[in-house]
MARPA-42130 format. One record per residue (C-alpha): residue number from 1; residue in one letter; x, y, z. Coordinates in nm, 2 decimals. Layout:
NUM,A,X,Y,Z .
...
This chain:
1,X,-4.82,-6.92,3.94 .
2,X,-4.89,-6.59,4.11 .
3,X,-4.72,-6.25,4.12 .
4,X,-4.65,-6.08,4.45 .
5,X,-4.93,-5.83,4.53 .
6,X,-5.17,-5.97,4.26 .
7,X,-5.29,-6.28,4.45 .
8,X,-5.66,-6.33,4.42 .
9,X,-5.70,-6.09,4.13 .
10,X,-5.50,-6.24,3.85 .
11,X,-5.40,-6.60,3.77 .
12,X,-5.08,-6.62,3.57 .
13,X,-5.10,-6.87,3.29 .
14,X,-4.75,-6.85,3.14 .
15,X,-4.47,-6.60,3.05 .
16,X,-4.51,-6.43,2.71 .
17,X,-4.17,-6.27,2.68 .
18,X,-3.88,-6.11,2.86 .
19,X,-3.69,-5.79,2.79 .
20,X,-3.46,-5.54,2.96 .
21,X,-3.75,-5.38,3.15 .
22,X,-3.90,-5.70,3.28 .
23,X,-4.12,-5.99,3.20 .
24,X,-4.47,-6.00,3.03 .
25,X,-4.71,-6.27,3.14 .
26,X,-5.04,-6.40,3.01 .
27,X,-5.29,-6.40,3.29 .
28,X,-5.66,-6.43,3.37 .
29,X,-5.84,-6.15,3.54 .
30,X,-6.05,-6.37,3.78 .
31,X,-6.36,-6.16,3.86 .
32,X,-6.45,-6.13,3.49 .
33,X,-6.25,-6.42,3.34 .
34,X,-6.07,-6.19,3.09 .
35,X,-5.73,-6.26,2.94 .
36,X,-5.48,-5.98,3.01 .
37,X,-5.11,-5.92,2.96 .
38,X,-4.92,-5.82,3.27 .
39,X,-4.59,-5.65,3.24 .
40,X,-4.39,-5.69,3.55 .
41,X,-4.13,-5.42,3.57 .
42,X,-3.78,-5.53,3.66 .
43,X,-3.71,-5.51,4.04 .
44,X,-3.41,-5.28,4.00 .
45,X,-3.63,-5.03,3.83 .
46,X,-3.93,-5.08,4.06 .
47,X,-3.71,-4.99,4.36 .
48,X,-3.61,-4.65,4.22 .
49,X,-3.83,-4.38,4.38 .
50,X,-3.81,-4.15,4.07 .
51,X,-3.92,-4.43,3.84 .
52,X,-4.22,-4.51,4.07 .
53,X,-4.32,-4.15,4.07 .
54,X,-4.30,-4.11,3.70 .
55,X,-4.47,-4.45,3.65 .
56,X,-4.79,-4.34,3.82 .
57,X,-4.81,-4.01,3.62 .
58,X,-4.73,-4.17,3.29 .
59,X,-4.97,-4.46,3.34 .
60,X,-5.26,-4.22,3.41 .
61,X,-5.19,-4.06,3.07 .
62,X,-5.16,-4.39,2.89 .
63,X,-5.49,-4.52,3.03 .
64,X,-5.67,-4.24,2.86 .
65,X,-5.56,-4.35,2.51 .
66,X,-5.85,-4.50,2.33 .
67,X,-5.78,-4.61,1.98 .
68,X,-5.85,-4.94,1.80 .
69,X,-5.48,-4.98,1.69 .
70,X,-5.33,-4.91,2.04 .
71,X,-5.33,-5.17,2.31 .
72,X,-5.54,-5.06,2.60 .
73,X,-5.39,-5.01,2.94 .
74,X,-5.64,-5.15,3.20 .
75,X,-5.46,-5.08,3.52 .
76,X,-5.13,-5.01,3.69 .
77,X,-5.04,-5.16,4.03 .
78,X,-4.77,-5.06,4.27 .
79,X,-4.64,-5.32,4.52 .
80,X,-4.34,-5.35,4.74 .
81,X,-4.04,-5.35,4.51 .
82,X,-4.29,-5.43,4.22 .
83,X,-4.46,-5.24,3.95 .
84,X,-4.72,-5.39,3.71 .
85,X,-4.89,-5.28,3.39 .
86,X,-5.21,-5.47,3.32 .
87,X,-5.29,-5.44,2.95 .
88,X,-5.52,-5.58,2.68 .
89,X,-5.40,-5.92,2.56 .
90,X,-5.35,-5.94,2.18 .
91,X,-5.35,-6.28,2.01 .
92,X,-5.14,-6.26,1.69 .
93,X,-4.79,-6.22,1.57 .
94,X,-4.55,-5.93,1.61 .
95,X,-4.41,-5.77,1.30 .
96,X,-4.07,-5.89,1.39 .
97,X,-4.20,-6.25,1.37 .
98,X,-4.37,-6.19,1.04 .
99,X,-4.05,-6.05,0.89 .
100,X,-3.85,-6.36,0.97 .
101,X,-3.99,-6.50,0.65 .
102,X,-3.86,-6.20,0.45 .
103,X,-4.02,-5.88,0.32 .
104,X,-4.39,-5.85,0.34 .
105,X,-4.60,-5.83,0.02 .
106,X,-4.64,-5.46,-0.07 .
107,X,-5.02,-5.47,-0.03 .
108,X,-4.98,-5.60,0.33 .
109,X,-4.73,-5.33,0.40 .
110,X,-4.99,-5.08,0.29 .
111,X,-5.26,-5.24,0.50 .
112,X,-5.06,-5.27,0.82 .
113,X,-4.86,-4.95,0.80 .
114,X,-5.16,-4.73,0.73 .
115,X,-5.30,-4.85,1.06 .
116,X,-4.97,-4.79,1.24 .
117,X,-4.96,-4.43,1.12 .
118,X,-5.32,-4.37,1.22 .
119,X,-5.24,-4.50,1.57 .
120,X,-4.94,-4.27,1.61 .
121,X,-5.12,-3.98,1.46 .
122,X,-5.38,-4.01,1.73 .
123,X,-5.13,-4.07,2.01 .
124,X,-4.92,-3.77,1.91 .
125,X,-5.23,-3.55,1.91 .
126,X,-5.29,-3.66,2.27 .
127,X,-4.93,-3.55,2.35 .
128,X,-4.80,-3.91,2.39 .
129,X,-4.47,-4.01,2.23 .
130,X,-4.37,-4.38,2.22 .
131,X,-3.99,-4.35,2.21 .
132,X,-3.93,-4.73,2.16 .
133,X,-4.08,-4.81,1.82 .
134,X,-3.96,-5.14,1.68 .
135,X,-4.12,-5.44,1.49 .
136,X,-4.15,-5.63,1.82 .
137,X,-4.39,-5.36,1.95 .
138,X,-4.62,-5.39,1.65 .
139,X,-4.87,-5.68,1.68 .
140,X,-5.09,-5.81,1.40 .
141,X,-5.40,-6.02,1.47 .
142,X,-5.53,-6.30,1.26 .
143,X,-5.78,-6.06,1.11 .
144,X,-5.51,-5.82,1.00 .
145,X,-5.57,-5.56,1.28 .
146,X,-5.26,-5.38,1.40 .
147,X,-5.20,-5.31,1.77 .
148,X,-4.92,-5.10,1.91 .
149,X,-4.76,-5.21,2.24 .
150,X,-4.57,-5.03,2.51 .
151,X,-4.67,-4.67,2.46 .
152,X,-4.49,-4.45,2.70 .
153,X,-4.30,-4.73,2.88 .
154,X,-3.96,-4.62,2.74 .
155,X,-4.01,-4.28,2.90 .
156,X,-3.99,-4.44,3.24 .
157,X,-3.62,-4.49,3.18 .
158,X,-3.54,-4.13,3.11 .
159,X,-3.52,-4.02,3.47 .
160,X,-3.17,-4.16,3.52 .
161,X,-2.95,-4.25,3.23 .
162,X,-2.75,-4.48,3.47 .
163,X,-3.05,-4.72,3.45 .
164,X,-2.98,-4.78,3.09 .
165,X,-2.77,-5.09,3.14 .
166,X,-2.54,-5.26,2.90 .
167,X,-2.75,-5.47,2.65 .
168,X,-3.08,-5.29,2.73 .
169,X,-3.05,-5.08,2.42 .
170,X,-2.94,-5.35,2.18 .
171,X,-3.29,-5.45,2.09 .
172,X,-3.40,-5.09,2.01 .
173,X,-3.08,-4.91,1.91 .
174,X,-3.14,-5.00,1.54 .
175,X,-3.47,-4.80,1.54 .
176,X,-3.36,-4.50,1.75 .
177,X,-3.36,-4.16,1.60 .
178,X,-3.03,-3.96,1.57 .
179,X,-3.14,-3.72,1.85 .
180,X,-3.20,-4.02,2.08 .
181,X,-2.85,-4.15,2.00 .
182,X,-2.70,-3.80,2.07 .
183,X,-2.88,-3.80,2.41 .
184,X,-3.08,-3.49,2.35 .
185,X,-3.33,-3.41,2.62 .
186,X,-3.61,-3.26,2.41 .
187,X,-3.73,-3.57,2.23 .
188,X,-4.07,-3.51,2.05 .
189,X,-4.30,-3.69,1.81 .
190,X,-4.06,-3.65,1.52 .
191,X,-3.83,-3.90,1.69 .
192,X,-4.12,-4.15,1.65 .
193,X,-4.15,-4.05,1.28 .
194,X,-3.79,-4.14,1.22 .
195,X,-3.83,-4.48,1.39 .
196,X,-4.14,-4.55,1.19 .
197,X,-3.95,-4.48,0.87 .
198,X,-3.69,-4.74,0.97 .
199,X,-3.97,-4.99,1.04 .
200,X,-4.13,-4.92,0.70 .
201,X,-3.79,-4.98,0.53 .
202,X,-3.75,-5.31,0.71 .
203,X,-4.11,-5.42,0.62 .
204,X,-4.04,-5.36,0.25 .
205,X,-3.68,-5.49,0.24 .
206,X,-3.71,-5.77,0.49 .
207,X,-3.41,-5.67,0.70 .
208,X,-3.29,-5.37,0.91 .
209,X,-3.11,-5.09,0.73 .
210,X,-2.78,-5.13,0.90 .
211,X,-2.57,-5.45,0.96 .
212,X,-2.65,-5.65,1.27 .
213,X,-2.30,-5.78,1.33 .
214,X,-2.14,-5.44,1.42 .
215,X,-2.07,-5.28,1.76 .
216,X,-2.31,-5.05,1.93 .
217,X,-2.07,-4.76,1.88 .
218,X,-2.04,-4.82,1.50 .
219,X,-2.41,-4.86,1.47 .
220,X,-2.47,-4.53,1.65 .
221,X,-2.23,-4.36,1.41 .
222,X,-2.42,-4.49,1.11 .
223,X,-2.75,-4.38,1.25 .
224,X,-2.62,-4.03,1.31 .
225,X,-2.42,-3.99,0.99 .
226,X,-2.53,-4.22,0.71 .
227,X,-2.86,-4.23,0.51 .
228,X,-3.08,-4.53,0.57 .
229,X,-2.97,-4.68,0.24 .
230,X,-2.70,-4.61,-0.03 .
231,X,-2.86,-4.35,-0.25 .
232,X,-2.65,-4.47,-0.55 .
233,X,-2.79,-4.82,-0.51 .
234,X,-3.15,-4.80,-0.38 .
235,X,-3.32,-5.13,-0.28 .
236,X,-3.45,-5.32,-0.58 .
237,X,-3.82,-5.38,-0.62 .
238,X,-3.94,-5.09,-0.41 .
239,X,-4.13,-4.81,-0.59 .
240,X,-3.93,-4.49,-0.61 .
241,X,-4.21,-4.29,-0.44 .
242,X,-4.20,-4.51,-0.14 .
243,X,-3.82,-4.47,-0.12 .
244,X,-3.88,-4.10,-0.12 .
245,X,-4.13,-4.13,0.17 .
246,X,-3.87,-4.34,0.37 .
247,X,-3.60,-4.08,0.30 .
248,X,-3.82,-3.80,0.42 .
249,X,-3.92,-3.98,0.73 .
250,X,-3.56,-4.07,0.82 .
251,X,-3.39,-3.73,0.77 .
252,X,-3.12,-3.68,1.03 .
253,X,-3.25,-3.34,1.13 .
254,X,-3.61,-3.35,1.28 .
255,X,-3.70,-3.02,1.10 .
256,X,-3.65,-3.20,0.76 .
257,X,-3.89,-3.49,0.84 .
258,X,-4.26,-3.50,0.81 .
259,X,-4.42,-3.25,1.05 .
260,X,-4.67,-3.51,1.17 .
261,X,-4.78,-3.87,1.12 .
262,X,-5.09,-3.74,0.95 .
263,X,-4.87,-3.59,0.68 .
264,X,-4.66,-3.90,0.67 .
265,X,-4.97,-4.11,0.61 .
266,X,-5.09,-3.88,0.33 .
267,X,-4.76,-3.92,0.14 .
268,X,-4.76,-4.29,0.21 .
269,X,-5.10,-4.33,0.06 .
270,X,-5.03,-4.10,-0.24 .
271,X,-4.72,-4.31,-0.32 .
272,X,-4.94,-4.62,-0.36 .
273,X,-5.20,-4.43,-0.56 .
274,X,-4.93,-4.31,-0.80 .
275,X,-4.80,-4.67,-0.84 .
276,X,-5.14,-4.79,-0.94 .
277,X,-5.25,-4.50,-1.16 .
278,X,-4.94,-4.35,-1.30 .
279,X,-4.79,-4.58,-1.56 .
280,X,-4.61,-4.31,-1.74 .
281,X,-4.73,-4.31,-2.10 .
282,X,-4.80,-4.03,-2.35 .
283,X,-5.18,-4.07,-2.31 .
284,X,-5.15,-3.98,-1.94 .
285,X,-4.94,-3.67,-1.97 .
286,X,-5.12,-3.34,-1.91 .
287,X,-5.03,-2.98,-1.92 .
288,X,-4.94,-2.78,-1.61 .
289,X,-5.10,-2.46,-1.74 .
290,X,-5.47,-2.37,-1.80 .
291,X,-5.78,-2.47,-1.61 .
292,X,-5.95,-2.80,-1.55 .
293,X,-5.85,-3.13,-1.39 .
294,X,-5.61,-3.39,-1.55 .
295,X,-5.91,-3.62,-1.62 .
296,X,-6.09,-3.34,-1.81 .
297,X,-5.78,-3.26,-2.01 .
298,X,-5.74,-3.62,-2.10 .
299,X,-6.10,-3.63,-2.22 .
300,X,-6.05,-3.32,-2.44 .
301,X,-5.73,-3.46,-2.58 .
302,X,-5.90,-3.79,-2.66 .
303,X,-6.17,-3.60,-2.85 .
304,X,-5.92,-3.42,-3.07 .
305,X,-5.73,-3.73,-3.13 .
306,X,-6.04,-3.91,-3.27 .
307,X,-6.12,-3.61,-3.49 .
308,X,-5.76,-3.60,-3.62 .
309,X,-5.78,-3.98,-3.68 .
310,X,-6.10,-3.94,-3.89 .
311,X,-5.95,-3.66,-4.10 .
312,X,-5.64,-3.86,-4.15 .
313,X,-5.84,-4.16,-4.28 .
314,X,-6.02,-3.93,-4.54 .
315,X,-5.70,-3.78,-4.66 .
316,X,-5.49,-4.09,-4.62 .
317,X,-5.51,-4.23,-4.98 .
318,X,-5.36,-3.92,-5.15 .
319,X,-5.12,-3.85,-4.87 .
320,X,-4.97,-4.20,-4.89 .
321,X,-4.84,-4.15,-5.24 .
322,X,-4.71,-3.80,-5.17 .
323,X,-4.53,-3.92,-4.86 .
324,X,-4.38,-4.21,-5.05 .
325,X,-4.22,-3.98,-5.31 .
326,X,-4.12,-3.70,-5.08 .
327,X,-3.99,-3.71,-4.72 .
328,X,-4.17,-3.44,-4.52 .
329,X,-3.97,-3.16,-4.36 .
330,X,-3.88,-3.25,-4.00 .
331,X,-4.08,-3.08,-3.73 .
332,X,-3.92,-3.01,-3.39 .
333,X,-4.02,-3.27,-3.13 .
334,X,-4.01,-3.15,-2.77 .
335,X,-3.73,-3.28,-2.55 .
336,X,-3.80,-3.14,-2.21 .
337,X,-3.54,-3.02,-1.96 .
338,X,-3.62,-2.94,-1.60 .
339,X,-3.48,-2.75,-1.31 .
340,X,-3.54,-2.75,-0.94 .
341,X,-3.83,-2.50,-0.97 .
342,X,-4.03,-2.77,-1.15 .
343,X,-4.06,-2.55,-1.46 .
344,X,-4.00,-2.70,-1.80 .
345,X,-3.71,-2.56,-2.01 .
346,X,-3.74,-2.65,-2.38 .
347,X,-3.42,-2.70,-2.58 .
348,X,-3.58,-2.59,-2.91 .
349,X,-3.61,-2.30,-2.97 .
350,X,-3.34,-2.18,-2.73 .
351,X,-3.46,-1.98,-2.44 .
352,X,-3.32,-1.83,-2.12 .
353,X,-3.30,-2.08,-1.83 .
354,X,-3.52,-2.01,-1.53 .
355,X,-3.35,-2.09,-1.20 .
356,X,-3.49,-2.03,-0.85 .
357,X,-3.37,-2.11,-0.51 .
358,X,-3.50,-2.42,-0.33 .
359,X,-3.57,-2.45,0.04 .
360,X,-3.38,-2.73,0.22 .
361,X,-3.69,-2.88,0.36 .
362,X,-3.93,-2.81,0.07 .
363,X,-3.97,-3.00,-0.25 .
364,X,-4.21,-2.99,-0.54 .
365,X,-4.57,-3.09,-0.47 .
366,X,-4.81,-3.32,-0.64 .
367,X,-5.11,-3.10,-0.72 .
368,X,-5.37,-3.08,-1.00 .
369,X,-5.26,-2.86,-1.28 .
370,X,-5.50,-2.58,-1.18 .
371,X,-5.35,-2.56,-0.83 .
372,X,-4.98,-2.60,-0.90 .
373,X,-4.75,-2.35,-0.76 .
374,X,-4.41,-2.34,-0.60 .
375,X,-4.43,-2.43,-0.23 .
376,X,-4.36,-2.18,0.03 .
377,X,-4.04,-2.20,0.25 .
378,X,-4.25,-2.33,0.53 .
379,X,-4.40,-2.61,0.32 .
380,X,-4.32,-2.96,0.46 .
381,X,-4.45,-3.15,0.16 .
382,X,-4.20,-3.38,0.00 .
383,X,-4.37,-3.51,-0.31 .
384,X,-4.28,-3.47,-0.67 .
385,X,-4.41,-3.23,-0.93 .
386,X,-4.64,-3.36,-1.21 .
387,X,-4.54,-3.38,-1.57 .
388,X,-4.62,-3.06,-1.74 .
389,X,-4.67,-3.13,-2.11 .
390,X,-4.95,-3.23,-2.33 .
391,X,-4.85,-3.41,-2.65 .
392,X,-5.16,-3.50,-2.84 .
393,X,-4.97,-3.66,-3.12 .
394,X,-4.61,-3.73,-3.22 .
395,X,-4.44,-3.81,-3.55 .
396,X,-4.38,-4.18,-3.59 .
397,X,-4.05,-4.31,-3.46 .
398,X,-3.96,-4.03,-3.22 .
399,X,-3.81,-4.08,-2.88 .
400,X,-3.90,-3.80,-2.64 .
401,X,-3.71,-3.79,-2.31 .
402,X,-3.86,-3.61,-2.02 .
403,X,-3.70,-3.55,-1.68 .
404,X,-3.83,-3.45,-1.34 .
405,X,-3.63,-3.35,-1.03 .
406,X,-3.77,-3.49,-0.70 .
407,X,-3.68,-3.45,-0.34 .
408,X,-3.42,-3.19,-0.40 .
409,X,-3.23,-3.08,-0.08 .
410,X,-2.99,-2.78,-0.13 .
411,X,-2.66,-2.77,0.05 .
412,X,-2.66,-2.64,0.41 .
413,X,-2.43,-2.64,0.71 .
414,X,-2.59,-2.96,0.83 .
415,X,-2.59,-3.13,0.49 .
416,X,-2.31,-2.96,0.29 .
417,X,-2.38,-3.16,-0.03 .
418,X,-2.71,-3.12,-0.21 .
419,X,-2.90,-3.43,-0.32 .
420,X,-3.21,-3.55,-0.49 .
421,X,-3.38,-3.80,-0.72 .
422,X,-3.41,-3.77,-1.10 .
423,X,-3.71,-3.93,-1.27 .
424,X,-3.64,-4.01,-1.64 .
425,X,-3.92,-4.11,-1.88 .
426,X,-3.93,-4.18,-2.26 .
427,X,-4.28,-4.05,-2.35 .
428,X,-4.22,-4.10,-2.72 .
429,X,-4.32,-4.38,-2.94 .
430,X,-3.97,-4.51,-3.02 .
431,X,-3.67,-4.63,-2.82 .
432,X,-3.39,-4.38,-2.74 .
433,X,-3.06,-4.56,-2.83 .
434,X,-2.86,-4.41,-2.67 .
435,X,-2.96,-4.13,-2.44 .
436,X,-2.74,-3.87,-2.27 .
437,X,-2.86,-3.64,-1.99 .
438,X,-2.66,-3.36,-1.83 .
439,X,-2.72,-3.25,-1.47 .
440,X,-2.59,-2.90,-1.39 .
441,X,-2.53,-2.82,-1.03 .
442,X,-2.58,-2.45,-0.97 .
443,X,-2.46,-2.21,-0.69 .
444,X,-2.67,-1.94,-0.52 .
445,X,-2.59,-1.70,-0.81 .
446,X,-2.71,-1.95,-1.07 .
447,X,-2.36,-2.03,-1.19 .
448,X,-2.27,-2.39,-1.28 .
449,X,-2.03,-2.54,-1.03 .
450,X,-2.00,-2.87,-1.21 .
451,X,-2.19,-3.10,-1.44 .
452,X,-2.26,-3.47,-1.42 .
453,X,-2.35,-3.67,-1.74 .
454,X,-2.57,-3.98,-1.74 .
455,X,-2.54,-4.21,-2.04 .
456,X,-2.79,-4.49,-2.12 .
457,X,-2.75,-4.75,-2.39 .
458,X,-3.12,-4.75,-2.44 .
459,X,-3.44,-4.61,-2.29 .
460,X,-3.74,-4.79,-2.43 .
461,X,-4.06,-4.62,-2.54 .
462,X,-4.28,-4.58,-2.23 .
463,X,-4.00,-4.67,-1.99 .
464,X,-3.94,-4.47,-1.67 .
465,X,-3.66,-4.49,-1.42 .
466,X,-3.51,-4.30,-1.13 .
467,X,-3.15,-4.22,-1.04 .
468,X,-3.02,-4.06,-0.72 .
469,X,-2.81,-3.75,-0.77 .
470,X,-2.57,-3.59,-0.52 .
471,X,-2.34,-3.30,-0.54 .
472,X,-1.96,-3.35,-0.53 .
473,X,-1.90,-3.00,-0.41 .
474,X,-2.06,-2.77,-0.14 .
475,X,-2.27,-2.47,-0.19 .
476,X,-2.52,-2.61,-0.44 .
477,X,-2.86,-2.43,-0.43 .
478,X,-3.04,-2.57,-0.74 .
479,X,-3.02,-2.81,-1.03 .
480,X,-3.09,-2.79,-1.40 .
481,X,-3.13,-3.10,-1.62 .
482,X,-3.06,-3.09,-1.99 .
483,X,-3.13,-3.37,-2.24 .
484,X,-2.83,-3.38,-2.47 .
485,X,-2.94,-3.67,-2.68 .
486,X,-3.17,-3.76,-2.85 .
487,X,-3.18,-3.41,-3.00 .
488,X,-3.52,-3.29,-3.12 .
């Protein structure tokens, strides 16, 4: 089989696939006996003069992309009523094929998606935006190397919207950004970031975020108006920090997303590091004040714990009988409350609450204690604040509930209702049965608009959990969380 205009140069072996833009063939480049993939652009597109003009300019840019995770464009060829892209041939499976068996193991998601983000970070730095990201355009070789297909090809269709025929968008609509759905002209790299967030969700869950059996119109409405998943019922089995990363990447407004794929990659990797290293227990909690790294603080705390243990052993004999005859006076255990500034508010002794405004696009940052500060309004970080308490020892049988507000978004004209995530941990050495937590939603003057109450039958010692929170009224600018029970 031969293609018109390629006779003598390429020998076509077989078709590899077919889509709205044309057919992809496996071919042999005869002079050097190299396997290549040839995308033959559909004739109705190839006959359009504006498409042909843009094709040449775009192909010249794409040919300069040189990255191990991006398929190399070898050549572009113009023939009579024909356009061809000659590309590197990748032997492997597409991500869409891999996902037919369900969600990928989380370590494979980390391995593959890190490569994906590195590729897009490079391409965006070169000024190239993909515009048609989907699992079918992400190839994985037998060695686990990721290759991104079809960079820049979707841009060829933007010259004339009449060329977007019925059915052409069905394969890619699920992964389009809201601004693409709205038909905005100035589509930039943040549109790719949204699409990558959708792909990450599908890789972890094993299915697209929205139903497949709905109309194109209904799907478009969901993409523009609804979050990628129900915040009150987050997908089971996915670490909370990864869900936060997905939510940040798939914000409806581009200004609220990651500013770059490099930032996206940093948050993605940090989420995995936290899952491995941060099993929330009292021995891992460190103070947010003072100098030194968490590891140094843990070392100092361990030294004092050993000294205390030795003193306790020496005095233990006499203290045992005294304690048996007389119950010691209760000492106030710390039950920590939090607000959206990331500052701890202790319930005993009472003190004045500290409330600050929170920027819509900013959230608390994960930093070492010596560097922690409230992010500036321009900050695009979307990570959570560390725990700010060192408890070297606790009385036996005490439940200590600690809360942390993450990913808080204040109300705005675009998103009238504020939302966020609440991390809850029992860092004590006894179960909390039951536990009651109040969430106060505050207006711009610091007044309480309304309060939600969370009730738990039991929070076991060392257990941690997350709950999504969302305002029921508009005008919310900050949150304050109060642990009502167990009381200190």
